[in-house]
C-alpha positions as CSV (number, residue, x, y, z in Angstrom):
1,X,-53.6,-192.3,182.1
2,X,-56.2,-191.1,179.4
3,X,-53.8,-188.4,178.1
4,X,-50.6,-190.6,178.7
5,X,-52.3,-192.8,176.2
6,X,-53.5,-189.8,173.5
7,X,-49.5,-188.2,173.8
8,X,-48.5,-192.0,172.4
9,X,-50.6,-192.0,169.5
10,X,-49.4,-188.6,168.7
11,X,-46.2,-189.4,168.6
12,X,-46.5,-193.0,167.0
13,X,-48.6,-190.8,164.2
14,X,-45.9,-188.1,164.0
15,X,-43.2,-191.1,163.6
16,X,-45.5,-193.0,160.6
17,X,-45.8,-190.0,158.8
18,X,-41.9,-188.6,159.2
19,X,-41.0,-192.1,158.4
20,X,-42.9,-192.3,155.7
21,X,-41.6,-189.0,154.3
22,X,-37.9,-190.2,154.5
23,X,-38.8,-192.9,152.4
24,X,-40.2,-191.4,149.8
25,X,-37.0,-190.1,149.5
26,X,-34.6,-192.6,149.8
27,X,-37.5,-194.5,146.8
28,X,-35.2,-195.8,144.2
29,X,-36.1,-195.1,140.5
30,X,-35.0,-196.8,137.6
31,X,-35.5,-195.2,134.0
32,X,-37.1,-197.8,131.5
33,X,-39.3,-199.3,133.7
34,X,-43.0,-200.7,134.4
35,X,-43.5,-200.8,138.2
36,X,-45.7,-203.3,140.0
37,X,-49.0,-202.9,142.0
38,X,-49.2,-203.7,145.3
39,X,-51.2,-206.9,143.5
40,X,-48.2,-207.9,141.5
41,X,-50.5,-206.4,138.4
42,X,-48.6,-204.1,136.2
43,X,-49.1,-200.2,136.8
44,X,-50.0,-198.5,133.7
45,X,-51.6,-194.8,134.1
46,X,-49.6,-193.2,130.7
47,X,-49.6,-189.7,130.3
48,X,-51.0,-189.0,133.6
49,X,-49.3,-186.8,136.4
50,X,-49.2,-187.2,140.5
51,X,-51.9,-185.6,142.6
52,X,-50.4,-185.4,146.3
53,X,-52.5,-184.9,149.2
54,X,-50.8,-184.1,152.2
55,X,-52.8,-186.1,155.6
56,X,-51.8,-186.3,159.1
57,X,-49.9,-189.6,158.5
58,X,-48.0,-187.5,155.8
59,X,-48.6,-187.3,151.8
60,X,-50.8,-189.7,150.1
61,X,-49.4,-189.7,146.3
62,X,-51.9,-190.3,143.5
63,X,-50.4,-191.3,140.3
64,X,-53.4,-191.5,137.3
65,X,-53.1,-191.9,133.9
66,X,-55.0,-193.8,130.6
67,X,-55.1,-197.7,131.3
68,X,-52.9,-200.1,128.8
69,X,-52.7,-198.9,125.3
70,X,-54.1,-201.7,123.1
71,X,-54.8,-202.7,119.1
72,X,-56.2,-201.6,116.8
73,X,-54.9,-197.9,117.1
74,X,-53.3,-198.2,120.3
75,X,-56.8,-197.2,122.4
76,X,-56.9,-196.8,126.1
77,X,-59.7,-198.3,127.9
78,X,-59.8,-195.8,130.6
79,X,-58.2,-193.5,132.9
80,X,-57.3,-195.2,136.3
81,X,-55.8,-193.8,139.3
82,X,-53.0,-195.9,141.9
83,X,-52.1,-194.5,145.2
84,X,-48.6,-194.9,147.4
85,X,-46.8,-193.3,150.4
86,X,-43.7,-193.5,149.1
87,X,-43.8,-193.8,145.6
88,X,-42.8,-197.5,145.4
89,X,-45.8,-199.4,146.7
90,X,-48.3,-198.5,144.6
91,X,-52.3,-200.1,145.2
92,X,-54.7,-199.9,142.5
93,X,-57.7,-197.7,143.5
94,X,-59.5,-198.1,139.9
95,X,-60.6,-197.6,137.0
96,X,-62.2,-193.5,137.6
97,X,-63.7,-193.3,133.6
98,X,-64.2,-195.7,131.0
99,X,-64.3,-195.5,127.3
100,X,-67.5,-196.4,126.9
101,X,-68.7,-193.7,129.1
102,X,-67.8,-191.2,126.6
103,X,-71.0,-189.4,124.9
104,X,-72.1,-186.8,122.3
105,X,-69.4,-187.0,119.7
106,X,-70.4,-187.3,116.0
107,X,-68.2,-190.6,115.9
108,X,-68.7,-194.5,116.8
109,X,-66.8,-195.5,120.0
110,X,-64.4,-196.3,121.0
111,X,-62.8,-193.1,121.4
112,X,-58.6,-192.1,121.7
113,X,-57.9,-190.6,125.3
114,X,-54.7,-189.4,125.9
115,X,-53.2,-187.4,128.8
116,X,-55.2,-186.5,131.0
117,X,-55.1,-184.6,133.8
118,X,-56.7,-183.4,137.5
119,X,-57.1,-180.1,139.0
120,X,-59.3,-179.3,142.2
121,X,-61.9,-176.7,141.5
122,X,-62.6,-175.0,145.1
123,X,-65.4,-173.1,143.9
124,X,-67.3,-175.6,143.0
125,X,-66.1,-178.7,145.4
126,X,-65.5,-181.0,142.6
127,X,-62.3,-182.7,141.5
128,X,-62.3,-182.3,137.4
129,X,-61.0,-184.6,135.0
130,X,-59.4,-183.2,131.4
131,X,-57.9,-185.2,128.7
132,X,-57.1,-185.2,124.8
133,X,-60.3,-186.7,123.5
134,X,-60.2,-188.2,119.8
135,X,-61.4,-190.7,117.6
136,X,-58.6,-193.3,116.4
137,X,-57.9,-191.9,113.2
138,X,-57.5,-188.4,115.0
139,X,-61.3,-187.2,113.3
140,X,-62.3,-185.2,116.3
141,X,-59.3,-183.8,118.2
142,X,-61.2,-182.3,121.1
143,X,-60.9,-182.1,125.0
144,X,-63.2,-184.5,127.0
145,X,-64.4,-183.4,131.1
146,X,-65.2,-185.1,133.6
147,X,-65.8,-184.4,137.0
148,X,-66.2,-186.3,140.7
149,X,-66.7,-185.4,144.6
150,X,-63.8,-186.9,145.4
151,X,-60.2,-187.6,143.9
152,X,-60.6,-191.1,143.3
153,X,-63.5,-191.3,141.3
154,X,-65.7,-192.7,139.8
155,X,-66.1,-189.6,138.0
156,X,-69.2,-188.3,136.0
157,X,-68.9,-187.8,132.2
158,X,-69.8,-184.1,131.2
159,X,-68.9,-183.3,127.7
160,X,-65.8,-182.5,124.6
161,X,-65.2,-179.5,123.5
162,X,-62.8,-177.8,121.2
163,X,-61.1,-175.4,123.3
164,X,-61.8,-171.8,121.5
165,X,-63.8,-173.5,118.4
166,X,-60.4,-174.6,117.2
167,X,-58.6,-178.6,117.2
168,X,-57.1,-179.5,119.9
169,X,-54.3,-182.2,120.2
170,X,-51.8,-183.3,123.2
171,X,-52.8,-180.8,126.1
172,X,-52.3,-180.5,129.9
173,X,-54.5,-178.1,132.8
174,X,-51.9,-176.0,135.0
175,X,-53.4,-174.4,138.4
176,X,-51.4,-171.5,140.2
177,X,-51.2,-170.2,143.9
178,X,-54.4,-168.4,143.5
179,X,-56.6,-171.1,142.4
180,X,-56.6,-169.7,138.7
181,X,-56.7,-173.2,135.7
182,X,-55.1,-173.1,132.2
183,X,-55.4,-175.3,129.5
184,X,-52.4,-175.6,127.7
185,X,-52.9,-177.4,124.0
186,X,-51.4,-178.3,120.6
187,X,-54.0,-175.8,118.8
188,X,-54.4,-177.9,115.3
189,X,-50.6,-179.0,115.7
190,X,-49.4,-175.4,114.7
191,X,-48.7,-174.0,118.0
192,X,-49.1,-174.5,121.7
193,X,-52.1,-172.5,122.8
194,X,-53.1,-171.1,126.9
195,X,-56.3,-170.2,128.0
196,X,-57.9,-169.5,130.8
197,X,-60.5,-172.1,132.1
198,X,-64.0,-170.8,133.6
199,X,-65.6,-170.5,136.8
200,X,-66.7,-174.4,136.7
201,X,-63.1,-175.8,134.6
202,X,-65.7,-177.1,131.3
203,X,-64.7,-174.3,129.0
204,X,-62.0,-171.8,127.8
205,X,-62.2,-167.9,128.0
206,X,-60.0,-167.3,125.1
207,X,-56.5,-167.9,123.6
208,X,-54.0,-165.5,125.6
209,X,-50.4,-166.8,124.8
210,X,-48.7,-168.9,122.8
211,X,-45.7,-170.2,122.4
212,X,-43.9,-172.3,118.9
213,X,-44.7,-175.4,117.6
214,X,-44.7,-178.8,120.2
215,X,-47.1,-181.4,121.6
216,X,-46.7,-183.0,124.8
217,X,-46.7,-180.2,127.4
218,X,-45.6,-180.2,131.0
219,X,-46.0,-177.0,132.7
220,X,-44.1,-176.4,136.3
221,X,-42.8,-173.2,138.3
222,X,-40.3,-173.3,140.6
223,X,-39.3,-170.9,143.3
224,X,-36.3,-169.0,142.2
225,X,-34.4,-165.8,143.1
226,X,-35.2,-164.1,139.9
227,X,-38.9,-164.5,140.8
228,X,-41.5,-165.6,138.4
229,X,-40.3,-168.3,136.1
230,X,-42.5,-170.8,133.9
231,X,-41.2,-173.0,132.2
232,X,-43.0,-175.9,129.5
233,X,-41.5,-178.5,128.6
234,X,-42.7,-179.9,125.1
235,X,-42.0,-182.3,122.2
236,X,-41.5,-182.2,118.8
237,X,-44.0,-183.4,116.6
238,X,-42.8,-186.9,115.8
239,X,-45.5,-189.3,116.6
240,X,-44.6,-192.5,118.6
241,X,-40.9,-192.0,117.9
242,X,-38.9,-189.5,120.5
243,X,-37.3,-186.5,119.7
244,X,-35.0,-184.1,121.6
245,X,-37.4,-182.1,124.0
246,X,-38.1,-178.1,123.8
247,X,-37.8,-176.2,127.2
248,X,-40.0,-172.8,127.0
249,X,-39.1,-170.4,129.7
250,X,-41.0,-166.9,130.3
251,X,-40.5,-164.6,133.2
252,X,-44.1,-163.8,134.0
253,X,-46.8,-163.7,136.9
254,X,-49.3,-165.7,135.0
255,X,-49.5,-167.6,131.8
256,X,-51.8,-165.5,130.4
257,X,-49.1,-163.0,130.7
258,X,-46.3,-164.8,128.4
259,X,-45.7,-162.6,125.4
260,X,-41.5,-164.2,125.2
261,X,-40.7,-167.4,125.5
262,X,-37.4,-168.5,125.4
263,X,-36.4,-171.8,123.4
264,X,-33.8,-174.2,124.6
265,X,-33.4,-178.1,125.1
266,X,-33.3,-179.0,129.0
267,X,-32.0,-183.0,128.0
268,X,-27.9,-183.0,128.8
269,X,-25.3,-186.1,128.0
270,X,-25.6,-188.9,125.9
271,X,-29.5,-190.3,124.7
272,X,-30.2,-186.3,124.9
273,X,-31.2,-186.4,121.4
274,X,-34.0,-188.5,122.0
275,X,-34.7,-187.1,125.9
276,X,-33.1,-190.8,127.0
277,X,-36.5,-192.5,124.9
278,X,-39.2,-190.5,126.2
279,X,-41.9,-188.1,125.8
280,X,-42.9,-185.9,128.8
281,X,-46.2,-186.2,130.9
282,X,-45.9,-184.4,133.5
283,X,-43.6,-182.9,136.3
284,X,-44.2,-182.9,139.7
285,X,-42.5,-181.2,142.5
286,X,-41.2,-183.7,145.3
287,X,-40.5,-182.1,148.8
288,X,-38.0,-183.1,151.0
289,X,-38.9,-183.5,154.6
290,X,-37.2,-179.9,155.0
291,X,-39.2,-178.2,152.6
292,X,-36.7,-178.1,149.7
293,X,-38.1,-179.0,146.3
294,X,-37.0,-181.1,143.7
295,X,-39.5,-180.9,140.3
296,X,-39.4,-184.7,138.5
297,X,-39.8,-185.4,135.4
298,X,-42.4,-188.0,134.4
299,X,-42.4,-189.6,131.0
300,X,-43.5,-192.5,129.0
301,X,-41.1,-194.4,126.7
302,X,-43.3,-195.3,124.1
303,X,-41.1,-198.4,122.6
304,X,-42.8,-198.0,119.3
305,X,-40.1,-200.4,117.5
306,X,-39.5,-201.8,120.7
307,X,-40.9,-205.8,121.7
308,X,-45.1,-205.2,122.5
309,X,-44.6,-201.9,120.8
310,X,-46.6,-199.1,122.7
311,X,-48.7,-201.7,124.2
312,X,-45.4,-202.3,126.3
313,X,-44.7,-198.5,127.4
314,X,-42.5,-198.0,130.2
315,X,-41.8,-195.1,132.5
316,X,-38.8,-192.4,132.8
317,X,-39.2,-190.5,135.5
318,X,-35.7,-188.4,135.7
319,X,-34.3,-185.1,138.2
320,X,-34.8,-181.5,136.9
321,X,-31.5,-179.9,138.2
322,X,-31.7,-176.4,137.7
323,X,-28.6,-174.9,136.5
324,X,-26.7,-171.1,136.9
325,X,-28.4,-169.2,134.1
326,X,-31.8,-169.9,136.0
327,X,-33.3,-172.7,133.8
328,X,-33.4,-176.5,134.5
329,X,-31.5,-179.7,132.9
330,X,-32.5,-183.2,132.9
331,X,-29.5,-185.4,133.2
332,X,-30.1,-189.1,132.7
333,X,-29.7,-191.8,135.8
334,X,-29.6,-195.7,135.0
335,X,-31.3,-195.8,138.5
336,X,-31.3,-192.6,141.3
337,X,-33.3,-191.3,144.3
338,X,-34.5,-188.0,145.5
339,X,-32.3,-188.5,148.3
340,X,-29.1,-189.2,145.8
341,X,-29.7,-185.8,143.4
342,X,-30.8,-183.2,146.7
343,X,-26.7,-182.6,147.4
344,X,-26.8,-181.3,143.7
345,X,-30.1,-179.5,144.0
346,X,-28.7,-177.8,146.7
347,X,-25.4,-176.5,145.4
348,X,-26.8,-175.5,142.4
349,X,-29.6,-173.7,144.6
350,X,-26.4,-172.0,146.4
351,X,-24.8,-170.7,143.1
352,X,-28.2,-169.5,142.1
353,X,-28.4,-167.4,144.9
354,X,-25.5,-165.8,144.3
355,X,-25.5,-165.2,140.7
356,X,-28.9,-163.5,142.0
357,X,-27.1,-161.5,144.3
358,X,-24.5,-160.7,141.6
359,X,-27.2,-159.2,139.1
360,X,-28.8,-157.4,141.6
361,X,-25.4,-155.4,143.1
362,X,-24.3,-154.9,139.4
363,X,-28.0,-153.3,138.5
364,X,-27.3,-151.1,141.8
365,X,-24.2,-150.3,140.4
366,X,-24.7,-149.7,136.9
367,X,-27.7,-147.1,138.4
368,X,-25.1,-145.3,140.4
369,X,-22.3,-145.0,138.5
370,X,-24.9,-143.6,135.6
371,X,-26.3,-141.0,138.0
372,X,-22.5,-139.8,138.6
373,X,-21.5,-139.6,135.0
374,X,-24.8,-137.7,134.8
375,X,-24.0,-135.1,137.0
376,X,-20.3,-134.9,136.2
377,X,-21.5,-133.7,132.6
378,X,-24.2,-131.2,134.3
379,X,-21.6,-129.6,136.1
380,X,-18.9,-129.5,133.9
381,X,-21.5,-128.2,131.3
382,X,-22.0,-131.2,128.9
383,X,-25.3,-132.2,127.5
384,X,-26.4,-135.1,129.5
385,X,-26.9,-136.7,125.6
386,X,-23.4,-136.8,125.7
387,X,-22.7,-139.0,128.6
388,X,-21.6,-142.5,127.5
389,X,-22.6,-145.1,129.7
390,X,-21.5,-148.6,130.3
391,X,-23.1,-151.2,128.2
392,X,-25.4,-152.7,130.7
393,X,-26.1,-156.4,128.9
394,X,-22.0,-156.6,129.2
395,X,-22.3,-155.9,132.9
396,X,-25.2,-158.1,133.4
397,X,-23.4,-160.9,131.7
398,X,-20.0,-160.4,133.7
399,X,-21.9,-160.3,137.1
400,X,-22.9,-163.8,135.9
401,X,-19.9,-165.4,135.1
């Protein structure tokens, strides 16, 4: 009898977890809206991100960000966090850091709190909260650090610092599969600077890579047939006004190995000139039940010139879909769900694999052809330098068509 009850409980838990996963896949997102919590209040988690936790009951999503921005100066009272099993019904877990908790800055409060990001440090068993901290007039652009033994806080203030001794504005943090952590920020509003974080994630260890000028960075690294691909979505510097997003791409195993960044614009279609009236906050991976991954763009619609202005900011969540050339594009849908875009995701993936096979086959053909031509030249008594090889770039481009 005990065994029967145990099996029944296990089956129920399994059904609950799979049902929750399927519910998240069918959740409908409507860009430009402000969702409500389970208690009926509006969700304010601006400039934040999703921290997903796998549990026995399925994936529990934690959405965190700054509280509603208020005048004067559009200042947030703190950083708060919500939780949901399906990305639709959000429970308010509380404010994890208050503006009044910030100390050690040579200016009077209140302080500007923007773009919070949470990392888990396996070495210290701490959750580390990093964010852009500043005065309302941007007189002390720095990074704030707080930490907690639990994800949902309360977080204890640690310090404010200027990474590598330079002014730091819009920022994000990224952690790779090996647990290495990086700070990516607008350095003096001149370029995006990338620095590894130290062992406790409280400081940086020196600038190791950079891109062109941008702000509002969001990093993601997809599984891709051409192996290493790192992407950073960024924004032009236009204040609260929306602009066409930037997409930086590099083939590298590490953010610190990145030396060449290819720059394009990911947004497509009507409204792309303003990234559909939004600015990137983060990109988070959504995993389907079968293991397929969809990258979801999380943007803030700051509403600078609309009713209520920035205080009435909303959210723009859209799918980032892979393209045949190995990049990603952002297309607007007035409403969509992970389930509704999965066929497009799978079609793009099939095409990417076909392209990868074609590219590798062309490389193999090129090497074999070059070797044969060289052998023929040597056997004919010609100089190896006289061998005319087919243009590699043209061959690879032809294979991708």
